[in-house]
All heavy atoms as an XYZ file, in Angstrom:
878
protein
N     -28.338    -30.083    -18.017
C     -27.571    -29.126    -18.802
C     -27.846    -27.730    -18.251
O     -26.881    -26.946    -18.120
C     -27.999    -29.193    -20.273
C     -27.312    -28.202    -21.195
C     -25.824    -28.476    -21.264
C     -27.928    -28.263    -22.559
N     -29.068    -27.390    -17.917
C     -29.395    -26.067    -17.415
C     -28.720    -25.851    -16.055
O     -28.153    -24.754    -15.810
C     -30.927    -25.896    -17.275
C     -31.541    -25.870    -18.684
C     -31.265    -24.610    -16.521
C     -33.052    -25.877    -18.686
N     -28.678    -26.870    -15.209
C     -28.000    -26.757    -13.915
C     -26.514    -26.539    -14.116
O     -25.900    -25.688    -13.440
C     -28.282    -28.025    -13.051
C     -29.760    -28.067    -12.667
C     -27.418    -28.003    -11.832
C     -30.202    -29.340    -11.984
N     -25.927    -27.226    -15.056
C     -24.506    -27.055    -15.353
C     -24.184    -25.659    -15.816
O     -23.195    -25.057    -15.414
N     -25.010    -25.144    -16.669
C     -24.795    -23.769    -17.172
C     -24.974    -22.774    -16.033
O     -24.175    -21.826    -15.861
C     -25.767    -23.464    -18.346
C     -25.397    -24.290    -19.552
C     -25.760    -21.969    -18.676
C     -26.386    -24.241    -20.677
N     -25.993    -22.943    -15.211
C     -26.213    -22.037    -14.085
C     -25.046    -22.092    -13.091
O     -24.615    -21.043    -12.594
C     -27.518    -22.428    -13.361
N     -24.535    -23.274    -12.846
C     -23.385    -23.374    -11.967
C     -22.142    -22.702    -12.533
O     -21.370    -22.077    -11.809
C     -23.085    -24.856    -11.636
C     -24.135    -25.478    -10.731
S     -23.878    -27.207    -10.409
C     -22.315    -27.195     -9.569
N     -21.967    -22.817    -13.845
C     -20.834    -22.223    -14.483
C     -20.826    -20.673    -14.349
O     -19.831    -20.077    -14.033
C     -20.775    -22.586    -15.963
C     -19.730    -21.853    -16.750
N     -18.376    -22.182    -16.620
C     -19.799    -20.841    -17.644
C     -17.685    -21.386    -17.403
N     -18.521    -20.536    -18.032
N     -22.000    -20.069    -14.574
C     -22.108    -18.643    -14.511
C     -22.172    -18.093    -13.077
O     -21.952    -16.917    -12.865
C     -23.290    -18.120    -15.332
C     -23.043    -18.207    -16.792
C     -23.673    -19.159    -17.577
C     -22.100    -17.333    -17.420
C     -23.430    -19.227    -18.934
C     -21.861    -17.423    -18.757
C     -22.514    -18.369    -19.560
N     -22.492    -18.933    -12.106
C     -22.545    -18.453    -10.750
C     -21.308    -18.873     -9.955
O     -21.218    -18.655     -8.752
C     -23.790    -19.007    -10.056
O     -23.687    -20.398     -9.911
N     -20.314    -19.424    -10.637
C     -19.107    -19.866     -9.975
C     -18.353    -18.660     -9.384
O     -18.430    -17.570     -9.881
C     -18.206    -20.621    -10.957
N     -17.643    -18.953     -8.320
C     -16.867    -17.896     -7.649
C     -15.614    -17.620     -8.470
O     -14.872    -18.514     -8.833
C     -16.463    -18.438     -6.284
S     -15.612    -17.225     -5.282
N     -15.427    -16.355     -8.804
C     -14.263    -15.970     -9.596
C     -13.451    -14.858     -8.891
O     -14.060    -14.020     -8.223
C     -14.647    -15.499    -11.012
O     -15.436    -14.352    -10.884
C     -15.331    -16.579    -11.791
N     -12.172    -14.872     -9.074
C     -11.315    -13.854     -8.508
C     -10.285    -13.494     -9.581
O      -9.833    -14.353    -10.305
C     -10.592    -14.355     -7.261
C     -11.526    -14.557     -6.099
C     -12.122    -15.803     -5.883
C     -11.823    -13.524     -5.242
C     -12.971    -15.995     -4.835
C     -12.687    -13.711     -4.176
C     -13.268    -14.941     -3.967
N      -9.920    -12.226     -9.603
C      -8.971    -11.790    -10.594
C      -7.533    -12.148    -10.203
O      -6.677    -12.333    -11.096
C      -9.029    -10.278    -10.805
C     -10.311     -9.884    -11.511
O     -10.882    -10.699    -12.227
O     -10.707     -8.718    -11.322
N      -7.260    -12.269     -8.918
C      -5.902    -12.561     -8.522
C      -5.867    -13.264     -7.184
O      -6.848    -13.378     -6.482
C      -5.058    -11.273     -8.476
C      -5.600    -10.268     -7.512
O      -5.961    -10.582     -6.376
N      -5.720     -9.007     -7.930
N      -4.688    -13.744     -6.855
C      -4.491    -14.526     -5.648
C      -4.781    -13.681     -4.406
O      -5.287    -14.147     -3.390
C      -3.076    -15.049     -5.601
C      -2.798    -16.020     -4.475
C      -1.431    -16.624     -4.538
O      -1.160    -17.408     -5.497
O      -0.627    -16.331     -3.669
N      -4.439    -12.395     -4.439
C      -4.651    -11.535     -3.261
C      -6.142    -11.486     -2.911
O      -6.513    -11.539     -1.749
C      -4.144    -10.118     -3.539
C      -4.338     -9.218     -2.325
C      -3.839     -7.825     -2.530
O      -2.807     -7.644     -3.200
O      -4.474     -6.907     -2.009
N      -7.010    -11.363     -3.916
C      -8.445    -11.339     -3.655
C      -8.913    -12.683     -3.116
O      -9.727    -12.727     -2.213
C      -9.213    -10.992     -4.926
C      -9.037     -9.547     -5.366
C      -9.776     -9.264     -6.652
O     -10.643    -10.075     -7.060
O      -9.509     -8.219     -7.237
N      -8.421    -13.750     -3.688
C      -8.868    -15.093     -3.289
C      -8.420    -15.433     -1.889
O      -9.193    -15.994     -1.098
C      -8.315    -16.124     -4.257
C      -8.703    -17.577     -4.039
C     -10.214    -17.729     -4.100
C      -8.019    -18.462     -5.067
N      -7.214    -15.076     -1.488
C      -6.671    -15.427     -0.192
C      -6.381    -14.189      0.662
O      -5.486    -14.196      1.463
C      -5.377    -16.214     -0.370
C      -5.565    -17.495     -1.123
C      -5.105    -17.644     -2.413
C      -6.236    -18.581     -0.545
C      -5.280    -18.830     -3.100
C      -6.414    -19.753     -1.207
C      -5.952    -19.895     -2.500
N      -7.190    -13.141      0.520
C      -6.890    -11.870      1.189
C      -6.718    -12.024      2.681
O      -5.776    -11.483      3.272
C      -7.983    -10.856      0.901
N      -7.588    -12.745      3.351
C      -7.466    -12.888      4.789
C      -6.279    -13.740      5.208
O      -5.663    -13.518      6.242
C      -8.775    -13.512      5.356
C      -9.957    -12.555      5.238
O      -9.738    -11.346      5.219
O     -11.065    -13.062      5.128
N      -5.931    -14.702      4.362
C      -4.836    -15.597      4.699
C      -3.452    -14.979      4.512
O      -2.548    -15.278      5.247
C      -4.941    -16.856      3.844
N      -3.313    -14.080      3.532
C      -1.991    -13.556      3.229
C      -1.789    -12.127      3.691
O      -0.664    -11.629      3.593
C      -1.669    -13.651      1.711
C      -2.625    -12.812      0.890
C      -1.646    -15.067      1.239
C      -2.297    -12.728     -0.567
N      -2.769    -11.462      4.219
C      -2.638    -10.107      4.634
C      -2.698     -9.973      6.145
O      -3.703     -9.564      6.726
C      -3.716     -9.215      3.971
S      -3.325     -7.453      4.139
N      -1.603    -10.362      6.781
C      -1.534    -10.329      8.230
C      -1.079     -8.934      8.682
O       0.020     -8.508      8.368
C      -0.587    -11.411      8.713
C      -0.483    -11.454     10.239
O      -1.287    -10.802     10.905
O       0.376    -12.196     10.710
N      -1.922     -8.268      9.478
C      -1.584     -6.940      9.955
C      -1.489     -6.900     11.497
O      -1.573     -5.827     12.084
C      -2.627     -5.918      9.476
O      -3.899     -6.305      9.952
C      -2.631     -5.790      7.979
N      -1.334     -8.083     12.095
C      -1.340     -8.070     13.565
C      -0.123     -7.386     14.155
O      -0.256     -6.620     15.101
C      -1.437     -9.516     14.103
O      -0.444    -10.316     13.505
C      -2.781    -10.121     13.815
N       1.059     -7.632     13.682
C       2.266     -6.975     14.140
C       3.074     -6.605     12.927
O       3.835     -7.424     12.394
C       3.073     -7.918     15.055
C       2.386     -8.189     16.361
C       3.237     -9.038     17.269
O       4.466     -8.958     17.235
O       2.656     -9.843     18.036
N       2.946     -5.376     12.472
C       3.587     -4.964     11.244
C       4.941     -4.337     11.526
O       5.067     -3.449     12.352
C       2.695     -3.941     10.499
C       3.359     -3.465      9.216
C       1.338     -4.550     10.177
N       5.935     -4.834     10.845
C       7.310     -4.328     10.978
C       7.623     -3.381      9.828
O       7.323     -3.668      8.680
C       8.275     -5.523     10.939
O       9.560     -5.106     10.629
N       8.232     -2.264     10.166
C       8.669     -1.313      9.142
C       9.611     -1.979      8.170
O       9.390     -1.961      6.948
C       9.319     -0.071      9.774
C       9.941      0.866      8.759
C       9.146      1.665      7.988
C      11.313      0.928      8.604
C       9.682      2.522      7.050
C      11.875      1.784      7.675
C      11.060      2.603      6.903
O      11.598      3.447      5.972
N      10.628     -2.621      8.709
C      11.664     -3.218      7.844
C      11.113     -4.358      6.989
O      11.428     -4.442      5.785
C      12.800     -3.741      8.716
C      13.916     -4.425      7.962
C      14.953     -4.980      8.927
C      15.780     -6.026      8.234
N      16.301     -6.983      9.118
N      10.316     -5.231      7.573
C       9.884     -6.439      6.858
C       8.616     -6.258      6.029
O       8.375     -6.997      5.111
C       9.685     -7.606      7.864
C      10.990     -8.008      8.502
O      12.067     -7.819      7.927
O      10.917     -8.523      9.644
N       7.773     -5.290      6.421
C       6.503     -5.167      5.716
C       6.359     -3.843      4.966
O       5.931     -3.850      3.804
C       5.356     -5.301      6.716
N       6.726     -2.738      5.570
C       6.506     -1.430      4.955
C       7.583     -1.133      3.922
O       7.247     -0.715      2.782
C       6.433     -0.313      6.028
C       6.295      1.038      5.394
C       5.289     -0.574      6.950
N       8.831     -1.367      4.238
C       9.917     -1.061      3.294
C       9.708     -1.771      1.933
O       9.872     -1.152      0.899
C      11.306     -1.347      3.882
C      12.398     -1.302      2.847
C      11.629     -0.334      5.005
N       9.381     -3.062      1.914
C       9.163     -3.707      0.597
C       8.054     -3.041     -0.223
O       8.188     -2.937     -1.456
C       8.789     -5.150      0.939
C       9.431     -5.389      2.255
C       9.353     -4.087      2.989
N       7.011     -2.549      0.439
C       5.950     -1.837     -0.290
C       6.486     -0.545     -0.871
O       6.227     -0.196     -2.038
C       4.732     -1.598      0.613
C       4.090     -2.953      1.046
C       3.702     -0.691     -0.075
C       3.049     -2.802      2.161
N       7.226      0.198     -0.056
C       7.768      1.453     -0.511
C       8.761      1.218     -1.651
O       8.748      1.949     -2.636
C       8.507      2.178      0.628
C       7.634      2.642      1.796
C       8.519      3.238      2.923
C       6.589      3.630      1.370
N       9.587      0.183     -1.557
C      10.521     -0.154     -2.625
C       9.827     -0.446     -3.937
O      10.220      0.020     -5.003
C      11.412     -1.314     -2.227
C      12.426     -0.956     -1.151
C      13.181     -2.186     -0.624
O      12.699     -3.303     -0.663
N      14.384     -1.951     -0.141
N       8.753     -1.180     -3.856
C       8.006     -1.585     -5.035
C       7.189     -0.466     -5.641
O       7.120     -0.311     -6.866
C       7.093     -2.769     -4.726
O       7.896     -3.847     -4.215
C       6.347     -3.250     -5.947
N       6.575      0.334     -4.795
C       5.567      1.277     -5.258
C       5.962      2.753     -5.216
O       5.276      3.576     -5.826
C       4.285      1.097     -4.415
O       3.850     -0.223     -4.485
N       6.992      3.098     -4.497
C       7.262      4.531     -4.239
C       8.672      5.018     -4.618
O       8.823      6.141     -5.035
C       7.029      4.887     -2.737
S       5.419      4.355     -2.116
N       9.650      4.167     -4.377
C      11.034      4.638     -4.463
C      11.539      4.927     -5.895
O      12.560      5.593     -6.047
C      11.977      3.690     -3.734
C      11.804      3.655     -2.197
C      12.850      2.758     -1.577
C      11.830      5.024     -1.587
N      10.806      4.461     -6.888
C      11.255      4.836     -8.247
C      11.217      6.346     -8.421
O      12.051      6.894     -9.132
C      10.317      4.178     -9.275
N      10.317      7.006     -7.700
C      10.252      8.465     -7.767
C      10.742      9.130     -6.476
O      11.340     10.192     -6.519
C       8.815      8.928     -8.041
S       8.150      8.360     -9.594
N      10.459      8.489     -5.349
C      10.701      9.147     -4.069
C      11.878      8.554     -3.305
O      11.804      8.315     -2.104
C       9.416      9.057     -3.219
C       8.277      9.797     -3.849
N       8.270     11.180     -4.033
C       7.113      9.362     -4.398
C       7.151     11.531     -4.615
N       6.422     10.440     -4.871
N      12.988      8.336     -3.988
C      14.238      7.928     -3.367
C      15.137      9.164     -3.195
O      14.818     10.222     -3.739
C      14.958      6.918     -4.242
O      15.329      7.508     -5.457
N      16.187      9.007     -2.459
C      17.090     10.152     -2.257
C      17.552     10.738     -3.582
O      17.623     11.947     -3.746
C      18.302      9.704     -1.410
O      17.809      9.151     -0.189
C      19.240     10.822     -1.123
N      17.880      9.870     -4.527
C      18.393     10.323     -5.824
C      17.322     11.005     -6.670
O      17.585     11.954     -7.387
C      18.978      9.146     -6.602
N      16.101     10.522     -6.583
C      15.033     11.019     -7.463
C      14.165     12.083     -6.834
O      13.427     12.773     -7.541
C      14.136      9.884     -7.936
C      14.885      8.942     -8.834
O      15.768      9.341     -9.570
N      14.534      7.659     -8.779
N      14.212     12.234     -5.495
C      13.316     13.182     -4.799
C      13.367     14.597     -5.385
O      12.324     15.258     -5.472
C      13.597     13.182     -3.334
N      14.546     15.122     -5.746
C      14.560     16.511     -6.258
C      13.685     16.678     -7.511
O      13.181     17.780     -7.764
C      16.030     16.736     -6.604
C      16.769     15.816     -5.709
C      15.907     14.598     -5.589
N      13.457     15.630     -8.224
C      12.616     15.683     -9.461
C      11.139     15.433     -9.167
O      10.305     15.612    -10.063
C      13.106     14.684    -10.477
C      14.555     14.895    -10.861
O      14.966     16.045    -11.064
N      15.333     13.839    -10.931
N      10.820     14.986     -7.978
C       9.451     14.624     -7.664
C       8.984     15.263     -6.364
O       8.650     14.594     -5.373
C       9.323     13.067     -7.572
C       9.508     12.424     -8.904
C      10.778     11.933     -9.269
C       8.493     12.296     -9.805
C      10.948     11.330    -10.486
C       8.673     11.713    -11.035
C       9.931     11.216    -11.377
N       8.986     16.571     -6.364
C       8.453     17.315     -5.210
C       9.342     17.256     -3.970
O       8.874     17.576     -2.872
N      10.569     16.848     -4.129
C      11.524     16.721     -2.987
C      11.007     15.847     -1.863
O      11.361     16.008     -0.722
C      11.868     18.126     -2.443
O      12.538     18.863     -3.441
N      10.197     14.890     -2.218
C       9.688     13.918     -1.210
C      10.522     12.671     -1.264
O      10.506     11.947     -2.274
C       8.206     13.627     -1.439
C       7.392     14.890     -1.233
C       7.707     12.521     -0.526
C       5.937     14.783     -1.600
N      11.244     12.435     -0.209
C      12.164     11.292     -0.096
C      11.613     10.284      0.878
O      11.362     10.646      2.059
C      13.532     11.774      0.350
C      14.602     10.674      0.368
O      14.250      9.514      0.167
O      15.753     11.032      0.648
N      11.329      9.089      0.450
C      10.787      8.028      1.297
C      11.770      6.883      1.455
O      11.363      5.764      1.756
C       9.474      7.509      0.723
C       8.350      8.570      0.560
C       7.128      7.935     -0.122
C       7.955      9.137      1.904
N      13.049      7.190      1.296
C      14.046      6.093      1.308
C      14.434      5.619      2.692
O      14.814      4.482      2.858
C      15.292      6.520      0.568
C      16.142      5.346      0.200
C      17.125      5.610     -0.931
O      16.966      6.671     -1.603
O      17.995      4.813     -1.115
N      14.324      6.447      3.717
C      14.715      6.011      5.056
C      13.613      6.287      6.073
O      12.697      7.094      5.832
N      13.696      5.602      7.200
C      12.670      5.724      8.218
C      12.445      7.190      8.645
O      11.333      7.611      8.775
C      12.997      4.869      9.435
C      12.033      5.092     10.561
C      10.811      4.490     10.552
C      12.365      5.970     11.618
C       9.889      4.753     11.576
C      11.467      6.237     12.631
C      10.214      5.602     12.613
O       9.331      5.862     13.601
N      13.559      7.927      8.878
C      13.410      9.317      9.345
C      12.628     10.160      8.358
O      11.825     11.000      8.733
C      14.788      9.924      9.624
C      15.459      9.330     10.848
O      14.767      8.747     11.710
O      16.690      9.425     10.904
N      12.845      9.894      7.060
C      12.116     10.644      6.038
C      10.626     10.202      5.961
O       9.756     11.043      5.877
C      12.773     10.429      4.668
C      14.174     11.044      4.603
O      14.352     12.181      5.067
O      15.075     10.329      4.113
N      10.425      8.929      6.023
C       9.031      8.359      5.951
C       8.256      8.887      7.144
O       7.080      9.298      7.001
C       9.044      6.852      5.918
C       7.655      6.299      6.030
C       9.691      6.352      4.626
N       8.863      8.918      8.313
C       8.120      9.299      9.544
C       7.622     10.733      9.480
O       6.578     11.079     10.049
C       8.966      9.067     10.797
O      10.055      9.924     10.830
N       8.308     11.587      8.744
C       7.864     12.999      8.570
C       6.470     12.998      7.896
O       5.546     13.666      8.316
C       8.830     13.776      7.706
C      10.147     14.000      8.476
C       8.222     15.108      7.258
C      11.297     14.526      7.618
N       6.323     12.165      6.865
C       5.054     12.129      6.105
C       3.982     11.310      6.817
O       2.804     11.518      6.558
C       5.332     11.621      4.680
C       6.273     12.571      3.972
C       7.622     12.237      3.795
C       5.828     13.810      3.542
C       8.501     13.145      3.212
C       6.686     14.719      2.952
C       8.019     14.399      2.798
O       8.863     15.283      2.222
N       4.422     10.408      7.697
C       3.428      9.734      8.560
C       2.898     10.749      9.530
O       1.657     10.864      9.721
C       4.071      8.532      9.297
C       3.146      7.991     10.361
C       4.411      7.419      8.292
N       3.743     11.486     10.187
C       3.349     12.420     11.238
C       2.459     13.553     10.715
O       1.532     13.981     11.402
C       4.579     13.033     11.918
C       5.382     12.011     12.739
O       4.824     10.960     13.049
O       6.511     12.317     13.083
N       2.699     14.012      9.484
C       1.851     15.070      8.995
C       0.646     14.579      8.201
O      -0.129     15.362      7.656
C       2.673     16.109      8.147
C       3.233     15.523      6.867
O       2.730     14.557      6.312
N       4.271     16.205      6.345
N       0.493     13.264      8.118
C      -0.675     12.660      7.490
C      -0.567     12.527      5.957
O      -1.480     11.962      5.351
N       0.458     13.043      5.390
C       0.557     13.038      3.926
C       0.771     11.658      3.326
O       0.298     11.379      2.224
C       1.624     14.001      3.449
C       1.223     15.449      3.614
C       2.274     16.428      3.221
N       2.529     16.342      1.781
C       3.566     16.950      1.195
N       4.396     17.664      1.878
N       3.751     16.839     -0.121
N       1.510     10.791      4.053
C       1.742      9.450      3.484
C       0.376      8.720      3.326
O       0.040      8.285      2.221
C       2.673      8.629      4.388
C       2.916      7.207      3.851
C       3.768      7.237      2.614
C       3.570      6.327      4.897
N      -0.363      8.626      4.402
C      -1.629      7.919      4.369
C      -2.613      8.611      3.406
O      -3.277      7.989      2.565
C      -2.238      7.715      5.731
C      -3.537      6.995      5.602
C      -4.797      7.505      5.799
C      -3.755      5.658      5.154
N      -5.747      6.547      5.527
C      -5.114      5.389      5.150
C      -2.852      4.625      4.822
C      -5.636      4.168      4.782
C      -3.388      3.376      4.441
C      -4.761      3.169      4.449
N      -2.755      9.922      3.520
C      -3.682     10.671      2.680
C      -3.426     10.462      1.203
O      -4.354     10.288      0.397
N      -2.139     10.457      0.824
C      -1.776     10.299     -0.597
C      -1.997      8.884     -1.080
O      -2.582      8.690     -2.170
C      -0.315     10.682     -0.777
O      -0.169     12.069     -0.570
N      -1.539      7.895     -0.337
C      -1.698      6.510     -0.855
C      -3.141      6.002     -0.754
O      -3.513      5.098     -1.466
C      -0.726      5.511     -0.179
C      -0.998      5.361      1.318
C       0.736      5.934     -0.417
C      -0.235      4.242      1.994
N      -3.935      6.616      0.124
C      -5.325      6.208      0.251
C      -6.229      7.035     -0.656
O      -7.421      6.818     -0.702
C      -5.792      6.351      1.696
C      -7.032      5.577      1.972
O      -7.180      4.427      1.587
N      -7.998      6.230      2.608
N      -5.631      7.943     -1.398
C      -6.347      8.829     -2.349
C      -7.416      9.617     -1.623
O      -8.509      9.838     -2.162
C      -6.952      8.009     -3.530
C      -5.902      7.394     -4.394
N      -6.238      6.841     -5.592
C      -4.563      7.237     -4.234
C      -5.118      6.345     -6.153
N      -4.117      6.567     -5.337
N      -7.104     10.088     -0.411
C      -8.041     10.945      0.349
C      -8.204     12.285     -0.301
O      -7.271     12.808     -0.904
C      -7.562     11.130      1.804
C      -7.647      9.857      2.632
O      -8.359      8.906      2.207
O      -7.051      9.828      3.719
N      -9.355     12.860     -0.145
C      -9.635     14.221     -0.655
C      -8.649     15.213     -0.049
O      -8.369     15.152      1.142
C     -11.056     14.605     -0.335
O     -11.337     15.892     -0.763
N      -8.105     16.128     -0.873
C      -7.209     17.117     -0.401
C      -5.743     16.713     -0.465
O      -4.868     17.510     -0.111
N      -5.472     15.494     -0.893
C      -4.103     14.987     -1.025
C      -3.861     14.607     -2.496
O      -4.760     14.183     -3.196
C      -3.896     13.744     -0.160
C      -3.944     14.045      1.316
C      -5.142     13.962      1.996
C      -2.809     14.426      2.019
C      -5.219     14.251      3.362
C      -2.849     14.687      3.370
C      -4.064     14.609      4.045
N      -2.608     14.745     -2.927
C      -2.226     14.317     -4.247
C      -2.162     12.784     -4.228
O      -1.366     12.203     -3.535
C      -0.886     14.902     -4.651
C      -0.383     14.602     -6.041
C      -1.388     15.097     -7.085
C       0.982     15.253     -6.238
N      -3.029     12.164     -5.007
C      -3.124     10.693     -5.052
C      -1.826     10.065     -5.579
O      -1.304     10.484     -6.591
C      -4.288     10.253     -5.890
N      -1.345      9.120     -4.829
C      -0.126      8.375     -5.212
C      -0.426      6.925     -5.282
O      -1.214      6.379     -4.518
C       0.963      8.610     -4.169
C       1.540     10.005     -4.185
S       2.532     10.246     -5.636
C       2.308     11.982     -5.913
N       0.238      6.208     -6.214
C       1.219      6.711     -7.157
C       0.552      7.664     -8.165
O      -0.590      7.480     -8.581
C       1.760      5.458     -7.861
C       1.037      4.300     -7.296
C       0.056      4.782     -6.306
N       1.337      8.653     -8.593
C       0.861      9.695     -9.484
C       0.368      9.065    -10.765
O       1.049      8.259    -11.381
C       2.005     10.691     -9.746
C       1.589     11.954    -10.495
C       0.574     12.748     -9.746
C       2.824     12.793    -10.752
N      -0.831      9.443    -11.156
C      -1.482      8.938    -12.373
C      -1.597      7.412    -12.385
O      -1.644      6.799    -13.460
C      -0.716      9.430    -13.637
C      -0.684     10.903    -13.739
O      -1.655     11.575    -13.430
N       0.429     11.459    -14.151
N      -1.628      6.831    -11.203
C      -1.717      5.354    -11.114
C      -2.877      4.937    -10.240
O      -3.533      5.746     -9.621
N      -3.085      3.655    -10.212
C      -4.109      3.097     -9.390
C      -3.642      3.073     -7.936
O      -2.480      3.087     -7.627
C      -4.429      1.641     -9.813
O      -4.841      1.622    -11.142
N      -4.643      2.975     -7.046
C      -4.352      2.819     -5.630
C      -3.540      1.548     -5.405
O      -3.646      0.600     -6.179
C      -5.681      2.647     -4.878
C      -6.026      3.761     -3.942
C      -7.377      3.485     -3.338
C      -7.462      4.008     -1.973
N      -8.791      3.867     -1.409
N      -2.766      1.547     -4.356
C      -2.055      0.336     -3.998
C      -3.030     -0.765     -3.690
O      -4.185     -0.485     -3.328
C      -1.158      0.578     -2.772
C      -0.097      1.663     -2.860
C       0.663      1.781     -1.547
C       0.881      1.313     -3.961
N      -2.617     -2.028     -3.770
C      -3.525     -3.137     -3.436
C      -4.048     -2.972     -2.005
O      -3.317     -2.463     -1.141
C      -2.639     -4.355     -3.578
C      -1.559     -3.984     -4.537
C      -1.336     -2.516     -4.269
N      -5.237     -3.439     -1.750
C      -5.834     -3.306     -0.421
C      -4.972     -3.873      0.677
O      -4.890     -3.274      1.762
C      -7.213     -4.017     -0.389
C      -8.260     -3.268     -1.193
O      -8.064     -2.055     -1.480
O      -9.293     -3.899     -1.540
N      -4.308     -4.997      0.467
C      -3.469     -5.560      1.485
C      -2.325     -4.596      1.829
O      -1.990     -4.413      3.004
C      -2.929     -6.930      1.068
S      -1.965     -7.731      2.356
N      -1.681     -4.012      0.825
C      -0.608     -3.085      1.060
C      -1.101     -1.886      1.881
O      -0.419     -1.407      2.773
C       0.015     -2.627     -0.234
C       0.849     -3.705     -0.911
O       0.968     -4.818     -0.406
N       1.377     -3.419     -2.080
N      -2.266     -1.379      1.502
C      -2.840     -0.252      2.274
C      -3.127     -0.679      3.723
O      -2.850      0.082      4.615
C      -4.092      0.231      1.594
C      -3.899      0.967      0.272
C      -5.266      1.220     -0.390
C      -3.164      2.267      0.450
N      -3.622     -1.873      3.887
C      -3.946     -2.371      5.254
C      -2.654     -2.480      6.072
O      -2.647     -2.167      7.272
C      -4.636     -3.702      5.183
O      -5.902     -3.575      4.589
N      -1.599     -2.956      5.439
C      -0.312     -3.122      6.143
C       0.233     -1.749      6.565
O       0.575     -1.570      7.741
C       0.715     -3.851      5.269
C       0.327     -5.333      5.185
C       2.116     -3.656      5.792
C       1.102     -6.108      4.105
N       0.202     -0.775      5.695
C       0.693      0.538      6.031
C      -0.179      1.201      7.092
O       0.299      1.784      8.038
C       0.859      1.427      4.785
C       2.001      0.872      3.916
C       1.150      2.886      5.156
C       2.168      1.527      2.593
N      -1.486      1.061      6.929
C      -2.422      1.646      7.942
C      -2.186      1.010      9.317
O      -2.118      1.709     10.330
C      -3.866      1.426      7.477
C      -4.891      2.046      8.381
C      -4.845      3.527      8.393
C      -6.017      4.130      9.103
N      -5.985      5.562      9.200
N      -2.035     -0.281      9.358
C      -1.768     -0.993     10.632
C      -0.457     -0.535     11.225
O      -0.388     -0.306     12.463
C      -1.782     -2.471     10.422
N       0.559     -0.371     10.424
C       1.834      0.068     10.919
C       1.708      1.463     11.538
O       2.228      1.720     12.618
C       2.882      0.068      9.787
C       4.199      0.685     10.155
C       5.117      0.165     11.018
C       4.721      1.912      9.667
N       6.212      1.021     11.083
C       5.996      2.095     10.255
C       4.256      2.864      8.756
C       6.789      3.183     10.001
C       5.068      3.946      8.502
C       6.313      4.112      9.096
N       1.010      2.328     10.862
C       0.792      3.675     11.394
C       0.005      3.614     12.730
O       0.384      4.265     13.703
C       0.047      4.570     10.360
C       0.960      4.857      9.148
C      -0.415      5.905     10.991
C       0.266      5.473      7.953
N      -1.030      2.829     12.724
C      -1.877      2.714     13.926
C      -1.123      2.062     15.086
O      -1.417      2.325     16.263
C      -3.162      1.949     13.640
C      -4.119      2.735     12.758
C      -5.339      1.963     12.325
O      -5.355      0.710     12.493
O      -6.285      2.596     11.815
N      -0.132      1.238     14.775
C       0.683      0.589     15.786
C       1.831      1.474     16.259
O       2.729      1.019     16.991
C       1.196     -0.777     15.283
C       0.115     -1.774     15.076
C       0.552     -3.001     14.253
O       1.728     -3.258     14.081
N      -0.424     -3.730     13.743
N       1.828      2.722     15.833
C       2.842      3.680     16.319
C       3.895      4.029     15.330
O       4.829      4.762     15.654
N       3.831      3.480     14.090
C       4.813      3.755     13.046
C       6.249      3.584     13.569
O       7.097      4.445     13.412
C       4.600      5.112     12.424
N       6.508      2.429     14.182
C       7.809      2.182     14.792
C       8.871      1.879     13.772
O       8.573      1.334     12.706
C       7.680      1.028     15.785
C       6.657      1.183     16.902
C       6.554     -0.125     17.719
C       6.987      2.370     17.768
N      10.119      2.172     14.107
C      11.261      1.802     13.304
C      11.718      0.435     13.700
O      12.708      0.262     14.418
C      12.394      2.833     13.474
C      13.571      2.591     12.586
O      13.482      1.744     11.685
O      14.593      3.280     12.750
N      10.977     -0.549     13.284
C      11.229     -1.955     13.699
C      11.418     -2.868     12.524
O      11.034     -2.620     11.461
C      10.132     -2.437     14.626
C       8.762     -2.354     13.987
O       8.568     -1.879     12.896
N       7.754     -2.783     14.707
């Protein structure tokens, strides 16, 4: 009985599938803007930072590659989503993006932030 209780409390637990399978589902070897980055932006950023909404949210438009690349080049995209000191943390008043999403965007930037 004691062994069973000890095993129960020492069992491996994860809050979500991303944590459990992080290495298996977070492939950052060749990150595509269209296939990997755009879906993250659509889910996490474009509600405020689309062409239509940008005037209401600091005039920051992340809807197209040319617009996104401006914020990649000046470091504001990464600084904001990574909650770096000196940057306005995004999403505003929200939690950091999931680690895998951050890894994908970081890898894309490090791979040259290509329009691919």
